[in-house]
One Martini backbone bead per residue (centre of mass of N, CA, C, O) as a GRO file, in nm:
protein
  498
    1MET     BB    1   7.804  -5.820  -3.387
    2ARG     BB    2   7.470  -5.773  -3.297
    3ILE     BB    3   7.178  -5.803  -3.491
    4SER     BB    4   6.868  -5.700  -3.512
    5ARG     BB    5   6.571  -5.823  -3.643
    6ASN     BB    6   6.429  -5.556  -3.543
    7PRO     BB    7   6.399  -5.233  -3.711
    8PHE     BB    8   6.201  -5.039  -3.551
    9PRO     BB    9   6.361  -4.915  -3.312
   10ALA     BB   10   6.569  -4.769  -3.490
   11LEU     BB   11   6.368  -4.598  -3.654
   12ALA     BB   12   6.251  -4.440  -3.410
   13ALA     BB   13   6.517  -4.305  -3.324
   14VAL     BB   14   6.567  -4.147  -3.586
   15LEU     BB   15   6.306  -3.981  -3.585
   16LEU     BB   16   6.352  -3.837  -3.310
   17LEU     BB   17   6.619  -3.696  -3.392
   18ALA     BB   18   6.494  -3.537  -3.629
   19SER     BB   19   6.287  -3.370  -3.466
   20CYS     BB   20   6.494  -3.217  -3.292
   21LEU     BB   21   6.662  -3.086  -3.533
   22SER     BB   22   6.384  -2.941  -3.671
   23GLY     BB   23   6.213  -2.791  -3.419
   24GLY     BB   24   5.945  -2.969  -3.343
   25ALA     BB   25   5.819  -3.136  -3.548
   26PRO     BB   26   5.576  -3.324  -3.632
   27VAL     BB   27   5.513  -3.670  -3.576
   28ILE     BB   28   5.430  -3.941  -3.788
   29ALA     BB   29   5.313  -4.234  -3.753
   30GLN     BB   30   5.353  -4.566  -3.869
   31ASP     BB   31   5.240  -4.841  -4.006
   32PRO     BB   32   5.403  -5.135  -4.014
   33GLY     BB   33   5.209  -5.280  -4.224
   34THR     BB   34   5.133  -5.023  -4.437
   35GLY     BB   35   5.284  -4.721  -4.408
   36GLN     BB   36   5.074  -4.545  -4.276
   37ALA     BB   37   4.911  -4.311  -4.107
   38ALA     BB   38   4.843  -4.281  -3.770
   39PRO     BB   39   4.638  -4.221  -3.529
   40ALA     BB   40   4.581  -4.069  -3.255
   41PRO     BB   41   4.539  -4.109  -2.935
   42GLY     BB   42   4.181  -4.094  -2.877
   43ALA     BB   43   4.080  -4.044  -3.153
   44ALA     BB   44   3.808  -3.942  -3.367
   45SER     BB   45   3.580  -3.969  -3.608
   46GLU     BB   46   3.445  -3.693  -3.795
   47PRO     BB   47   3.229  -3.501  -3.931
   48ALA     BB   48   3.148  -3.259  -4.117
   49THR     BB   49   3.131  -2.924  -4.082
   50PRO     BB   50   2.997  -2.616  -4.162
   51ASP     BB   51   3.286  -2.485  -4.196
   52ALA     BB   52   3.371  -2.653  -4.453
   53THR     BB   53   3.145  -2.494  -4.646
   54LYS     BB   54   3.289  -2.246  -4.660
   55PRO     BB   55   3.438  -2.008  -4.789
   56LYS     BB   56   3.770  -1.957  -4.835
   57LYS     BB   57   3.782  -1.652  -4.766
   58GLU     BB   58   3.643  -1.664  -4.486
   59ALA     BB   59   3.832  -1.870  -4.357
   60ALA     BB   60   4.087  -1.701  -4.387
   61ALA     BB   61   3.993  -1.447  -4.225
   62SER     BB   62   3.935  -1.615  -3.949
   63SER     BB   63   4.246  -1.753  -3.932
   64ASP     BB   64   4.424  -1.496  -3.998
   65HIS     BB   65   4.577  -1.337  -3.745
   66SER     BB   66   4.822  -1.184  -3.859
   67GLY     BB   67   4.671  -1.029  -4.083
   68ALA     BB   68   4.481  -0.863  -3.897
   69LYS     BB   69   4.702  -0.701  -3.756
   70LYS     BB   70   4.829  -0.565  -4.009
   71SER     BB   71   4.548  -0.418  -4.108
   72GLY     BB   72   4.397  -0.296  -3.826
   73THR     BB   73   4.164  -0.519  -3.779
   74PRO     BB   74   3.987  -0.619  -3.537
   75LYS     BB   75   3.834  -0.908  -3.441
   76ARG     BB   76   3.642  -0.804  -3.214
   77GLY     BB   77   3.492  -0.587  -3.378
   78ALA     BB   78   3.371  -0.778  -3.589
   79LYS     BB   79   3.201  -0.946  -3.388
   80SER     BB   80   3.021  -0.717  -3.275
   81ARG     BB   81   2.890  -0.644  -3.547
   82SER     BB   82   2.758  -0.919  -3.584
   83LYS     BB   83   2.567  -0.902  -3.334
   84ARG     BB   84   2.406  -0.639  -3.407
   85THR     BB   85   2.309  -0.776  -3.702
   86GLY     BB   86   2.160  -1.057  -3.636
   87ARG     BB   87   1.906  -0.914  -3.463
   88ALA     BB   88   1.617  -0.790  -3.402
   89LEU     BB   89   1.390  -0.642  -3.243
   90GLU     BB   90   1.142  -0.682  -3.044
   91PRO     BB   91   0.824  -0.686  -3.062
   92GLY     BB   92   0.680  -0.393  -2.880
   93SER     BB   93   0.903  -0.209  -2.842
   94THR     BB   94   0.963   0.090  -2.644
   95ALA     BB   95   1.022   0.419  -2.599
   96PRO     BB   96   1.055   0.673  -2.408
   97PRO     BB   97   0.932   0.956  -2.357
   98LYS     BB   98   1.049   1.317  -2.408
   99ASN     BB   99   0.780   1.510  -2.366
  100LEU     BB  100   0.801   1.648  -2.090
  101LYS     BB  101   0.572   1.780  -1.836
  102LEU     BB  102   0.437   2.007  -1.608
  103VAL     BB  103   0.181   1.866  -1.387
  104GLY     BB  104   0.167   2.032  -1.128
  105ASP     BB  105   0.379   1.799  -0.930
  106HIS     BB  106   0.446   1.655  -1.216
  107TRP     BB  107   0.577   1.440  -1.466
  108THR     BB  108   0.450   1.431  -1.814
  109PRO     BB  109   0.345   1.343  -2.153
  110TYR     BB  110   0.062   1.398  -2.078
  111THR     BB  111  -0.309   1.474  -2.043
  112PRO     BB  112  -0.448   1.479  -1.764
  113PRO     BB  113  -0.710   1.469  -1.576
  114ASP     BB  114  -0.917   1.594  -1.348
  115PRO     BB  115  -1.011   1.446  -1.054
  116GLU     BB  116  -1.273   1.631  -1.015
  117SER     BB  117  -1.425   1.515  -1.284
  118PHE     BB  118  -1.511   1.286  -1.141
  119GLY     BB  119  -1.725   1.102  -1.006
  120PRO     BB  120  -1.845   1.022  -0.690
  121GLY     BB  121  -1.826   0.685  -0.759
  122ALA     BB  122  -1.536   0.684  -0.825
  123THR     BB  123  -1.229   0.507  -0.876
  124LEU     BB  124  -0.929   0.637  -0.750
  125HIS     BB  125  -0.582   0.644  -0.879
  126ILE     BB  126  -0.253   0.715  -0.787
  127ILE     BB  127   0.039   0.706  -0.921
  128VAL     BB  128   0.319   0.510  -0.831
  129PRO     BB  129   0.604   0.386  -0.776
  130GLY     BB  130   0.575   0.055  -0.938
  131ASP     BB  131   0.351   0.068  -1.121
  132THR     BB  132   0.112  -0.144  -1.300
  133LEU     BB  133  -0.137  -0.262  -1.491
  134TRP     BB  134  -0.110  -0.549  -1.399
  135ASP     BB  135  -0.127  -0.505  -1.089
  136LEU     BB  136  -0.395  -0.341  -1.079
  137ALA     BB  137  -0.570  -0.569  -1.200
  138ASP     BB  138  -0.510  -0.775  -0.976
  139LEU     BB  139  -0.622  -0.594  -0.738
  140ALA     BB  140  -0.910  -0.506  -0.861
  141PHE     BB  141  -0.995  -0.802  -1.021
  142GLY     BB  142  -0.802  -1.072  -0.993
  143ASN     BB  143  -0.682  -1.005  -1.301
  144PRO     BB  144  -0.413  -0.918  -1.498
  145TYR     BB  145  -0.546  -0.958  -1.797
  146LEU     BB  146  -0.738  -0.681  -1.743
  147TRP     BB  147  -0.567  -0.419  -1.816
  148PRO     BB  148  -0.731  -0.297  -2.065
  149GLN     BB  149  -0.963  -0.179  -1.894
  150ILE     BB  150  -0.795   0.054  -1.778
  151TRP     BB  151  -0.691   0.179  -2.043
  152ASP     BB  152  -0.976   0.240  -2.165
  153GLN     BB  153  -1.036   0.464  -1.924
  154ASN     BB  154  -0.725   0.591  -2.009
  155ARG     BB  155  -0.662   0.749  -2.307
  156TYR     BB  156  -0.429   0.952  -2.234
  157ILE     BB  157  -0.266   0.696  -2.258
  158LEU     BB  158  -0.067   0.624  -2.533
  159ASP     BB  159   0.132   0.426  -2.359
  160SER     BB  160   0.117   0.130  -2.176
  161HIS     BB  161   0.432   0.112  -2.099
  162TRP     BB  162   0.383   0.422  -1.986
  163ILE     BB  163   0.381   0.536  -1.654
  164TYR     BB  164   0.315   0.814  -1.418
  165PRO     BB  165   0.371   0.965  -1.141
  166GLY     BB  166   0.053   1.139  -1.055
  167ASP     BB  167  -0.136   1.006  -1.228
  168PRO     BB  168  -0.458   0.937  -1.303
  169LEU     BB  169  -0.689   0.659  -1.226
  170LEU     BB  170  -0.963   0.489  -1.365
  171LEU     BB  171  -1.149   0.243  -1.202
  172PRO     BB  172  -1.329   0.002  -1.298
  173PRO     BB  173  -1.538  -0.226  -1.282
  174ARG     BB  174  -1.571  -0.552  -1.249
  175PRO     BB  175  -1.560  -0.774  -1.480
  176THR     BB  176  -1.715  -1.029  -1.672
  177VAL     BB  177  -1.613  -1.342  -1.722
  178VAL     BB  178  -1.693  -1.602  -1.919
  179SER     BB  179  -1.561  -1.833  -1.742
  180GLU     BB  180  -1.743  -1.763  -1.480
  181VAL     BB  181  -2.036  -1.867  -1.629
  182VAL     BB  182  -1.952  -2.149  -1.669
  183PRO     BB  183  -2.055  -2.444  -1.613
  184GLN     BB  184  -1.990  -2.685  -1.375
  185GLY     BB  185  -1.922  -3.009  -1.414
  186PRO     BB  186  -2.051  -3.299  -1.560
  187GLU     BB  187  -2.308  -3.150  -1.691
  188GLY     BB  188  -2.192  -2.841  -1.773
  189ALA     BB  189  -1.952  -2.929  -1.907
  190PRO     BB  190  -1.766  -2.925  -2.167
  191GLN     BB  191  -1.684  -3.101  -2.437
  192THR     BB  192  -1.386  -3.298  -2.470
  193ALA     BB  193  -1.132  -3.408  -2.638
  194PRO     BB  194  -0.912  -3.637  -2.647
  195ALA     BB  195  -0.589  -3.672  -2.618
  196THR     BB  196  -0.340  -3.686  -2.870
  197ALA     BB  197  -0.085  -3.796  -3.029
  198PRO     BB  198   0.147  -3.707  -3.231
  199GLU     BB  199   0.245  -3.813  -3.539
  200THR     BB  200   0.473  -3.599  -3.542
  201ALA     BB  201   0.762  -3.475  -3.483
  202PRO     BB  202   0.908  -3.207  -3.400
  203GLU     BB  203   1.110  -2.980  -3.508
  204PRO     BB  204   1.405  -2.874  -3.455
  205ALA     BB  205   1.567  -2.620  -3.347
  206GLU     BB  206   1.757  -2.375  -3.450
  207PRO     BB  207   2.066  -2.307  -3.403
  208LEU     BB  208   2.263  -2.083  -3.260
  209THR     BB  209   2.480  -1.836  -3.349
  210ALA     BB  210   2.723  -1.597  -3.318
  211GLU     BB  211   2.574  -1.396  -3.527
  212ALA     BB  212   2.276  -1.481  -3.360
  213PRO     BB  213   2.196  -1.383  -3.077
  214LEU     BB  214   2.013  -1.378  -2.795
  215PRO     BB  215   1.850  -1.137  -2.657
  216GLU     BB  216   1.834  -0.955  -2.382
  217ALA     BB  217   1.637  -0.872  -2.130
  218PRO     BB  218   1.523  -0.597  -2.009
  219ALA     BB  219   1.509  -0.407  -1.748
  220PRO     BB  220   1.290  -0.281  -1.540
  221ALA     BB  221   1.141   0.018  -1.506
  222ALA     BB  222   1.047   0.277  -1.331
  223GLY     BB  223   0.704   0.314  -1.405
  224ARG     BB  224   0.655   0.071  -1.589
  225GLY     BB  225   0.355  -0.045  -1.785
  226THR     BB  226   0.391  -0.339  -1.863
  227PRO     BB  227   0.169  -0.583  -1.944
  228GLY     BB  228   0.348  -0.776  -1.845
  229ARG     BB  229   0.486  -0.968  -1.627
  230PRO     BB  230   0.665  -0.913  -1.370
  231PRO     BB  231   0.929  -0.975  -1.213
  232GLU     BB  232   1.034  -1.145  -0.962
  233GLY     BB  233   1.078  -0.908  -0.708
  234SER     BB  234   1.035  -0.607  -0.796
  235HIS     BB  235   0.778  -0.570  -0.598
  236ALA     BB  236   0.570  -0.524  -0.362
  237PRO     BB  237   0.263  -0.576  -0.283
  238ARG     BB  238  -0.034  -0.385  -0.329
  239THR     BB  239  -0.294  -0.167  -0.248
  240VAL     BB  240  -0.578  -0.015  -0.318
  241PRO     BB  241  -0.686   0.269  -0.221
  242LYS     BB  242  -0.943   0.331   0.031
  243LEU     BB  243  -1.219   0.489   0.144
  244VAL     BB  244  -1.263   0.536   0.495
  245PRO     BB  245  -1.384   0.571   0.784
  246LEU     BB  246  -1.249   0.711   1.092
  247ALA     BB  247  -1.536   0.612   1.203
  248GLY     BB  248  -1.749   0.397   1.369
  249GLU     BB  249  -2.009   0.247   1.529
  250SER     BB  250  -1.854   0.176   1.790
  251ASP     BB  251  -1.790   0.471   1.868
  252ILE     BB  252  -2.090   0.552   1.911
  253ARG     BB  253  -2.193   0.315   2.102
  254CYS     BB  254  -1.919   0.393   2.306
  255SER     BB  255  -1.990   0.669   2.410
  256GLY     BB  256  -2.139   1.002   2.440
  257PHE     BB  257  -2.322   1.274   2.619
  258ILE     BB  258  -2.460   1.608   2.648
  259ALA     BB  259  -2.712   1.717   2.858
  260SER     BB  260  -2.899   2.001   2.946
  261LYS     BB  261  -3.090   1.785   3.087
  262ASP     BB  262  -3.274   1.594   3.318
  263THR     BB  263  -3.396   1.296   3.182
  264ARG     BB  264  -3.651   1.058   3.174
  265ALA     BB  265  -3.673   0.756   3.064
  266ASP     BB  266  -3.906   0.526   2.925
  267TYR     BB  267  -3.674   0.319   2.926
  268PHE     BB  268  -3.577  -0.005   3.079
  269ILE     BB  269  -3.418  -0.240   3.273
  270ALA     BB  270  -3.617  -0.467   3.461
  271ASN     BB  271  -3.476  -0.750   3.379
  272GLN     BB  272  -3.338  -1.089   3.414
  273GLU     BB  273  -3.275  -1.415   3.354
  274ASP     BB  274  -3.020  -1.409   3.548
  275GLU     BB  275  -3.039  -1.341   3.885
  276ASN     BB  276  -2.723  -1.424   3.972
  277LYS     BB  277  -2.611  -1.207   3.785
  278VAL     BB  278  -2.338  -0.974   3.771
  279GLY     BB  279  -2.382  -0.842   3.508
  280LEU     BB  280  -2.382  -0.766   3.163
  281THR     BB  281  -2.369  -0.921   2.838
  282GLU     BB  282  -2.336  -1.061   2.558
  283GLY     BB  283  -2.655  -1.242   2.511
  284ASP     BB  284  -2.825  -1.146   2.726
  285MET     BB  285  -3.126  -1.164   2.887
  286ILE     BB  286  -3.400  -0.926   2.880
  287TYR     BB  287  -3.632  -0.680   3.026
  288LEU     BB  288  -3.889  -0.468   2.940
  289ASN     BB  289  -4.128  -0.203   3.038
  290ARG     BB  290  -4.233  -0.235   2.742
  291GLY     BB  291  -4.489  -0.260   2.488
  292LYS     BB  292  -4.722  -0.251   2.247
  293ALA     BB  293  -4.918  -0.050   2.417
  294THR     BB  294  -4.650   0.151   2.534
  295GLY     BB  295  -4.455   0.102   2.274
  296HIS     BB  296  -4.149   0.063   2.081
  297VAL     BB  297  -4.116  -0.309   2.027
  298ASP     BB  298  -4.005  -0.415   1.776
  299PRO     BB  299  -3.852  -0.644   1.621
  300GLY     BB  300  -3.507  -0.510   1.599
  301THR     BB  301  -3.500  -0.299   1.797
  302GLU     BB  302  -3.280  -0.040   1.915
  303TYR     BB  303  -3.096   0.033   2.216
  304SER     BB  304  -2.941   0.252   2.445
  305VAL     BB  305  -2.721   0.224   2.707
  306VAL     BB  306  -2.749   0.441   2.993
  307VAL     BB  307  -2.552   0.665   3.216
  308ARG     BB  308  -2.522   0.883   3.471
  309GLU     BB  309  -2.235   1.070   3.596
  310GLY     BB  310  -2.252   1.402   3.560
  311GLU     BB  311  -2.130   1.704   3.562
  312VAL     BB  312  -2.064   1.983   3.329
  313ARG     BB  313  -1.792   2.214   3.301
  314HIS     BB  314  -1.623   2.475   3.212
  315PRO     BB  315  -1.272   2.507   3.211
  316VAL     BB  316  -1.274   2.839   3.196
  317THR     BB  317  -1.564   2.964   3.299
  318GLY     BB  318  -1.763   2.750   3.465
  319ARG     BB  319  -1.993   2.671   3.302
  320TRP     BB  320  -2.289   2.515   3.270
  321LEU     BB  321  -2.369   2.230   3.047
  322GLY     BB  322  -2.440   1.946   3.200
  323TYR     BB  323  -2.500   1.605   3.144
  324TYR     BB  324  -2.339   1.294   3.153
  325TYR     BB  325  -2.376   1.031   2.908
  326LYS     BB  326  -2.313   0.688   2.901
  327ARG     BB  327  -2.234   0.442   2.673
  328LEU     BB  328  -2.261   0.074   2.719
  329GLY     BB  329  -2.469  -0.012   2.482
  330THR     BB  330  -2.691  -0.264   2.336
  331VAL     BB  331  -3.043  -0.334   2.253
  332LYS     BB  332  -3.244  -0.609   2.130
  333VAL     BB  333  -3.545  -0.686   2.006
  334ILE     BB  334  -3.719  -1.024   1.998
  335ALA     BB  335  -3.983  -0.969   2.182
  336SER     BB  336  -4.344  -0.904   2.224
  337GLN     BB  337  -4.585  -0.763   2.427
  338GLU     BB  338  -4.819  -0.568   2.563
  339GLN     BB  339  -4.626  -0.466   2.831
  340THR     BB  340  -4.372  -0.624   2.724
  341ALA     BB  341  -4.020  -0.722   2.668
  342ILE     BB  342  -3.770  -0.896   2.476
  343GLY     BB  343  -3.410  -0.909   2.508
  344ALA     BB  344  -3.067  -0.833   2.394
  345ILE     BB  345  -2.731  -0.813   2.412
  346SER     BB  346  -2.548  -0.678   2.135
  347MET     BB  347  -2.365  -0.466   2.311
  348ALA     BB  348  -2.057  -0.435   2.518
  349CYS     BB  349  -1.860  -0.168   2.667
  350ASP     BB  350  -1.970  -0.221   2.959
  351ASP     BB  351  -2.116  -0.225   3.251
  352ILE     BB  352  -2.429  -0.389   3.288
  353ARG     BB  353  -2.744  -0.305   3.443
  354THR     BB  354  -3.016  -0.335   3.615
  355GLY     BB  355  -3.188  -0.011   3.556
  356TYR     BB  356  -3.103   0.098   3.305
  357ASP     BB  357  -3.126   0.307   3.053
  358LEU     BB  358  -3.324   0.369   2.746
  359VAL     BB  359  -3.238   0.479   2.418
  360PRO     BB  360  -3.250   0.571   2.119
  361LEU     BB  361  -3.086   0.462   1.834
  362ASP     BB  362  -2.840   0.689   1.671
  363VAL     BB  363  -2.675   0.618   1.366
  364THR     BB  364  -2.427   0.799   1.195
  365THR     BB  365  -2.289   0.774   0.897
  366LEU     BB  366  -1.991   0.838   0.790
  367PRO     BB  367  -1.820   0.979   0.557
  368ALA     BB  368  -1.599   0.880   0.287
  369LYS     BB  369  -1.349   1.103   0.360
  370PRO     BB  370  -1.087   1.288   0.351
  371ALA     BB  371  -0.870   1.438   0.537
  372PRO     BB  372  -0.735   1.706   0.607
  373PRO     BB  373  -0.464   1.860   0.631
  374PHE     BB  374  -0.184   1.779   0.857
  375GLY     BB  375   0.018   2.007   1.066
  376ARG     BB  376   0.244   2.214   1.228
  377LEU     BB  377   0.220   2.443   0.981
  378GLN     BB  378  -0.053   2.519   1.038
  379VAL     BB  379  -0.302   2.769   0.959
  380LEU     BB  380  -0.532   2.955   1.097
  381GLU     BB  381  -0.852   3.073   1.047
  382ASP     BB  382  -1.054   3.331   1.033
  383GLY     BB  383  -1.405   3.294   1.142
  384LYS     BB  384  -1.410   3.020   1.273
  385PRO     BB  385  -1.520   2.792   1.465
  386SER     BB  386  -1.460   2.787   1.826
  387GLY     BB  387  -1.324   2.593   2.110
  388TYR     BB  388  -1.356   2.329   2.362
  389ILE     BB  389  -1.246   2.092   2.573
  390VAL     BB  390  -1.476   1.940   2.830
  391HIS     BB  391  -1.447   1.616   2.775
  392THR     BB  392  -1.374   1.276   2.879
  393LEU     BB  393  -1.355   0.958   2.854
  394ASP     BB  394  -1.340   0.846   3.180
  395ASN     BB  395  -1.187   1.101   3.289
  396SER     BB  396  -0.933   1.169   3.146
  397GLU     BB  397  -0.655   1.371   3.160
  398ARG     BB  398  -0.513   1.214   2.914
  399VAL     BB  399  -0.497   1.208   2.558
  400GLY     BB  400  -0.534   1.053   2.224
  401THR     BB  401  -0.539   0.852   1.984
  402GLY     BB  402  -0.887   0.733   1.977
  403HIS     BB  403  -1.030   0.923   2.154
  404ILE     BB  404  -1.304   1.045   2.348
  405VAL     BB  405  -1.459   1.370   2.306
  406ASP     BB  406  -1.581   1.690   2.422
  407ILE     BB  407  -1.752   1.981   2.302
  408ASP     BB  408  -1.874   2.339   2.278
  409LEU     BB  409  -2.007   2.231   2.000
  410GLY     BB  410  -2.292   2.250   1.774
  411TYR     BB  411  -2.555   2.273   1.556
  412ASP     BB  412  -2.584   2.585   1.619
  413ASP     BB  413  -2.263   2.616   1.510
  414GLY     BB  414  -2.241   2.415   1.240
  415ILE     BB  415  -2.223   2.122   1.336
  416ARG     BB  416  -2.130   1.802   1.187
  417PRO     BB  417  -2.116   1.498   1.099
  418GLY     BB  418  -1.772   1.472   0.975
  419ASP     BB  419  -1.625   1.690   1.088
  420TYR     BB  420  -1.328   1.891   1.113
  421LEU     BB  421  -1.074   1.946   1.369
  422THR     BB  422  -0.849   2.158   1.536
  423ILE     BB  423  -0.587   2.121   1.765
  424PHE     BB  424  -0.484   2.376   2.006
  425LEU     BB  425  -0.239   2.614   2.125
  426PRO     BB  426  -0.140   2.877   2.276
  427ASN     BB  427   0.125   3.118   2.222
  428GLU     BB  428   0.293   3.165   2.482
  429PRO     BB  429   0.507   3.302   2.664
  430TYR     BB  430   0.808   3.236   2.777
  431ASP     BB  431   0.864   3.102   3.142
  432LYS     BB  432   1.138   2.891   3.164
  433TYR     BB  433   1.336   3.035   3.323
  434ARG     BB  434   1.587   3.081   3.510
  435LYS     BB  435   1.636   3.151   3.868
  436ILE     BB  436   1.952   3.135   3.864
  437ASN     BB  437   2.218   3.356   3.940
  438TYR     BB  438   2.552   3.471   3.846
  439ASP     BB  439   2.838   3.653   4.020
  440TYR     BB  440   3.192   3.616   3.974
  441THR     BB  441   3.538   3.585   4.099
  442TRP     BB  442   3.817   3.399   3.935
  443ASN     BB  443   4.131   3.419   3.862
  444ASN     BB  444   4.087   3.705   3.727
  445ARG     BB  445   3.779   3.626   3.670
  446ARG     BB  446   3.456   3.676   3.525
  447PHE     BB  447   3.130   3.545   3.628
  448GLU     BB  448   2.814   3.538   3.443
  449THR     BB  449   2.503   3.562   3.351
  450PRO     BB  450   2.356   3.531   3.066
  451PRO     BB  451   2.162   3.699   2.868
  452LEU     BB  452   1.803   3.710   2.813
  453ARG     BB  453   1.570   3.723   2.572
  454ARG     BB  454   1.251   3.902   2.520
  455ASP     BB  455   0.913   3.860   2.375
  456ARG     BB  456   0.613   4.093   2.409
  457GLN     BB  457   0.493   4.187   2.110
  458ASN     BB  458   0.449   3.929   1.964
  459ASP     BB  459   0.236   3.710   1.773
  460TYR     BB  460   0.207   3.373   1.772
  461PRO     BB  461   0.129   3.093   1.648
  462PRO     BB  462  -0.030   2.829   1.698
  463LYS     BB  463  -0.026   2.504   1.839
  464ILE     BB  464  -0.028   2.207   1.683
  465VAL     BB  465  -0.175   1.880   1.820
  466GLY     BB  466  -0.449   1.806   1.643
  467GLN     BB  467  -0.725   1.580   1.532
  468MET     BB  468  -1.085   1.574   1.453
  469VAL     BB  469  -1.405   1.396   1.461
  470VAL     BB  470  -1.744   1.398   1.419
  471LEU     BB  471  -2.014   1.206   1.549
  472THR     BB  472  -2.201   1.386   1.745
  473THR     BB  473  -2.490   1.604   1.813
  474GLU     BB  474  -2.590   1.883   1.978
  475ARG     BB  475  -2.673   2.193   2.039
  476HIS     BB  476  -2.378   2.271   2.224
  477THR     BB  477  -2.262   1.984   2.156
  478ALA     BB  478  -1.993   1.731   2.100
  479THR     BB  479  -1.880   1.423   1.964
  480THR     BB  480  -1.543   1.300   1.945
  481LYS     BB  481  -1.248   1.194   1.747
  482ILE     BB  482  -0.919   1.121   1.768
  483ILE     BB  483  -0.681   1.104   1.477
  484GLN     BB  484  -0.465   1.323   1.586
  485ALA     BB  485  -0.141   1.316   1.774
  486ILE     BB  486   0.165   1.490   1.907
  487ARG     BB  487   0.029   1.512   2.194
  488GLU     BB  488  -0.103   1.568   2.476
  489ILE     BB  489  -0.449   1.580   2.568
  490GLU     BB  490  -0.673   1.823   2.716
  491VAL     BB  491  -0.868   1.985   2.911
  492GLY     BB  492  -0.888   2.310   2.734
  493ASN     BB  493  -0.838   2.270   2.460
  494GLN     BB  494  -0.841   2.392   2.145
  495VAL     BB  495  -1.080   2.449   1.869
  496GLN     BB  496  -1.119   2.417   1.498
  497VAL     BB  497  -1.261   2.449   1.208
  498GLN     BB  498  -1.171   2.323   0.873
   0.00000   0.00000   0.00000
């Protein structure tokens, strides 16, 4: 029997058999040269970690899993308590107020002022869901960091983190930021020292441990006015609502009027620069029949080009109301002589021809005020002036929102430019009943028209169909613009002052 000279394979086999018989206890290989334990393959030597320096009692409590189960104290619960006590709340965080009260038609913890108490030139904004002082400062001033300016004007808001829909906000004028008036450029710019590298590197931040995790930022709540910038995509940007007139100068310059009598104008377009052109438009040169010695033709003076279209009669009574004059555009005087003047078409609303009359231009700027509430459930009040629509621009049979119409009420009836009127129809008894009735028997059954009931005793409220604003007034007529229409409007529909 041959004995191997190398005893190590036999020793390895004995150790393997011993490990199997002992229940899988780990086997530590020895270095054949030194007889000491050899490291596992791929393992590296590491320095001691901070866990090695912990007290032995704490290390034992965190590692003895079986002991934790026996004592009834879950390890997970202990970890959660450690997280809650690891770091305090961020400074500046506030809880929402709980003392809400009903003010008007909304809930708020504050005592907001009455919007009617603000001055006539104040800019008022009613808070809506999604508003923040940061956003409003960005929209009103162009700089969100100026939000304290808004808060300073609304001191009834005790906590700037919380604003509530329905509360009024007084928006102050845009302040002047100091950086905006600092001269720019190489001559006026302030001298700045060149940037130098730091001498020493900053110390690394202390790593966070499981016992003190960084708290997550709370999600922004609706209506919360946190001064910080809101997260991206929180809500779409909006604009601060501003009151603007519902009708502009172009509506007046391109409308018309009803004159009670046919009067011959003192001014008219006597000639044009391009004699071969048929019809005039903006920028064309024209000549007026009056000059310095015979009329008011100072440079810059504007006249309205008008043409008479025909007679206007009342749609219900047939009474004669006057002649309708349509405004086609405006002419501005650019030079004047003793007997004539030179002008240019400054606005053309329709076809302008040489020979058309010119009347002084009188444009009344409408006040920028909100229109009264409008709706189908509106109830008309007794005793207010009422009339009819008697004419439409371009003689349209049916009109809607944005169209120009004339009514039979004027300044003698108390109508002024900027007034609002309601358009309505009388609620006549329904007469669209079917005309064909049946009554027959078939298959031992009788079929007949079901009876329909009619009410001829009660008076029902008028049907609200639109709203209009007054542009210009004559003595007994006025030119208006329709700003609301829920159905087609015709000549003969009734109106009432709101």
